[in-house]
C-alpha positions in Angstrom: -30.6 -69.7 -57.9 -34.2 -70.6 -57.5 -36.2 -68.9 -60.4 -38.4 -66.0 -59.3 -42.0 -66.6 -60.1 -43.7 -64.1 -62.3 -46.8 -62.3 -61.0 -49.4 -60.4 -62.9 -50.9 -57.0 -62.2 -54.4 -56.5 -63.5 -56.4 -53.3 -64.1 -60.0 -52.7 -62.8 -61.4 -54.6 -65.8 -59.3 -57.7 -65.0 -56.9 -57.3 -67.9 -53.3 -58.1 -67.2 -51.3 -54.9 -67.6 -47.9 -56.0 -66.2 -45.8 -58.9 -65.4 -43.8 -58.5 -62.2 -40.8 -60.4 -60.8 -40.3 -59.6 -57.1 -36.6 -59.1 -56.1 -34.8 -59.3 -52.7 -34.6 -56.0 -50.8 -31.3 -56.7 -49.1 -28.8 -53.9 -49.4 -26.1 -56.0 -50.9 -28.4 -57.4 -53.6 -29.8 -53.9 -54.5 -26.3 -52.4 -54.5 -25.0 -55.1 -56.9 -28.0 -54.6 -59.3 -27.8 -50.8 -59.3 -24.0 -50.8 -59.7 -24.3 -53.1 -62.7 -26.9 -50.9 -64.2 -25.1 -47.5 -63.7 -21.5 -48.7 -64.2 -22.1 -51.0 -67.2 -25.3 -49.7 -68.9 -25.1 -45.9 -68.1 -25.0 -45.1 -71.9 -28.4 -46.8 -72.5 -30.1 -46.3 -69.2 -33.1 -44.0 -68.5 -34.0 -43.5 -64.9 -35.9 -41.4 -62.4 -38.9 -41.4 -60.1 -42.2 -42.5 -61.6 -44.8 -41.1 -59.3 -48.5 -40.3 -59.7 -48.6 -37.1 -61.7 -45.0 -37.1 -62.8 -42.5 -39.2 -64.7 -38.9 -38.2 -64.7 -37.1 -40.0 -67.6 -33.5 -38.8 -67.2 -30.4 -40.0 -69.1 -27.0 -40.4 -67.4 -24.7 -37.6 -68.4 -21.9 -40.2 -68.7 -20.3 -43.0 -66.7 -20.5 -42.1 -63.0 -17.3 -40.7 -61.6 -18.0 -42.8 -58.5 -20.6 -44.9 -56.8 -20.3 -45.2 -53.1 -22.2 -46.7 -50.2 -22.4 -45.2 -46.7 -25.0 -45.2 -43.9 -27.3 -47.4 -46.0 -27.3 -44.9 -48.9 -25.9 -45.4 -52.4 -24.6 -42.2 -54.0 -24.2 -42.1 -57.7 -22.0 -39.1 -58.6 -21.2 -37.6 -62.0 -19.2 -34.6 -60.9 -20.6 -31.5 -62.6 -23.3 -33.8 -64.0 -24.9 -34.0 -60.5 -25.5 -36.9 -58.2 -28.3 -38.6 -56.3 -28.7 -40.6 -53.1 -30.8 -43.7 -52.8 -31.5 -45.5 -49.5 -30.8 -49.2 -50.0 -30.3 -50.2 -46.4 -30.6 -49.0 -42.8 -29.6 -45.5 -41.8 -29.5 -45.1 -38.1 -28.4 -41.5 -38.1 -25.6 -40.2 -35.9 -24.9 -40.8 -32.2 -25.9 -37.2 -31.7 -29.0 -37.4 -33.8 -30.3 -40.9 -34.2 -33.1 -41.6 -36.5 -36.4 -42.7 -35.1 -37.4 -46.3 -35.9 -40.4 -45.1 -38.0 -38.0 -43.0 -40.2 -35.6 -45.9 -40.6 -38.4 -48.1 -41.8 -39.9 -45.4 -44.1 -36.6 -44.7 -45.9 -35.6 -48.4 -46.4 -36.8 -50.2 -49.5 -39.9 -52.3 -48.9 -40.3 -53.7 -52.5 -38.1 -54.0 -55.5 -39.1 -55.6 -58.8 -38.6 -56.1 -62.5 -41.7 -55.3 -64.5 -42.8 -55.7 -68.1 -45.7 -53.4 -69.2 -48.3 -54.9 -71.6 -50.5 -53.3 -74.2 -54.3 -54.1 -74.6 -53.4 -57.3 -76.5 -51.0 -58.5 -73.8 -47.9 -57.7 -75.8 -44.9 -56.2 -74.0 -44.2 -52.5 -74.6 -42.0 -51.5 -71.6 -39.4 -53.2 -69.4 -37.7 -52.0 -66.2 -36.8 -52.1 -62.6 -38.5 -50.2 -59.8 -38.1 -49.8 -56.0 -40.4 -48.5 -53.3 -39.7 -47.2 -49.8 -41.3 -48.3 -46.5 -44.3 -46.1 -47.3 -44.7 -47.7 -50.7 -43.6 -44.5 -52.3 -41.6 -44.9 -55.5 -37.9 -44.4 -55.0 -36.5 -45.0 -58.5 -37.5 -46.6 -61.8 -34.9 -47.8 -64.3 -36.5 -47.8 -67.8 -34.6 -50.5 -69.8 -33.8 -49.8 -73.4 -37.0 -50.2 -75.4 -37.2 -51.6 -79.0 -40.0 -49.2 -79.8 -38.0 -46.1 -78.7 -35.0 -44.7 -80.6 -31.8 -43.4 -79.1 -33.1 -40.0 -79.8 -36.1 -40.7 -77.5 -38.6 -40.9 -80.3 -41.1 -43.7 -81.3 -39.1 -45.9 -83.6 -40.3 -46.6 -87.2 -39.6 -50.3 -86.7 -38.7 -52.3 -83.6 -35.0 -52.6 -82.8 -34.9 -56.0 -80.9 -31.3 -55.5 -80.0 -32.5 -52.9 -77.4 -33.8 -55.8 -75.3 -30.2 -56.9 -74.5 -30.2 -55.3 -71.1 -33.5 -56.9 -70.1 -32.3 -60.3 -71.5 -29.1 -60.0 -69.3 -30.7 -58.7 -66.1 -33.8 -61.0 -66.0 -31.8 -64.2 -65.7 -28.9 -62.7 -63.7 -31.1 -61.4 -60.9 -34.2 -63.7 -61.0 -32.9 -66.9 -62.4 -35.6 -66.8 -65.1 -34.8 -66.9 -68.8 -36.7 -64.6 -71.2 -39.9 -66.4 -72.3 -40.1 -65.3 -75.9 -43.0 -62.9 -75.3 -40.8 -59.9 -75.4 -40.3 -60.0 -79.2 -44.1 -60.3 -79.8 -44.7 -56.7 -79.0 -46.1 -54.4 -81.7 -45.3 -51.0 -80.2 -47.3 -48.3 -78.6 -50.0 -48.2 -81.3 -50.1 -51.9 -81.9 -52.5 -53.2 -79.4 
């Protein structure tokens, strides 16, 4: 695997606020990544749409009863715990009701990436995955376990670096890049 180059996102003052690793948007790649996350890391995963004006930070109610693919959509189902559908590929609709080409493009992912959010000093404070549809609207964000947040969803008294394990697994597995050592230099939400 050829390592994925890291990009930087800057704010209006020119300060780097995020590191970004672009990922393939092929259905099979996204299915593999999301299955890995929800089947193997459901107990530590926080997820939801992160859109202007709202951040849904939901916990999995348990291991999914099933994860299925059909018509370009992944369905993650917890039984009584609910389910959601996420377009990862192409949905043509039915023979009786085909989707218009614009709708097919709008629903399909146009961008997927790992990101690492930085504080004012350039130290990491957040880690995750996000995916956008054809209109560049956020579809889902996976918030990876954070050393500065406890299991009880509170700011931790001291960093728990073991909570970077999912990031340290996913970054090389899906980008070919090894962690660069910067992750453990963070000081938390009030540190920079």
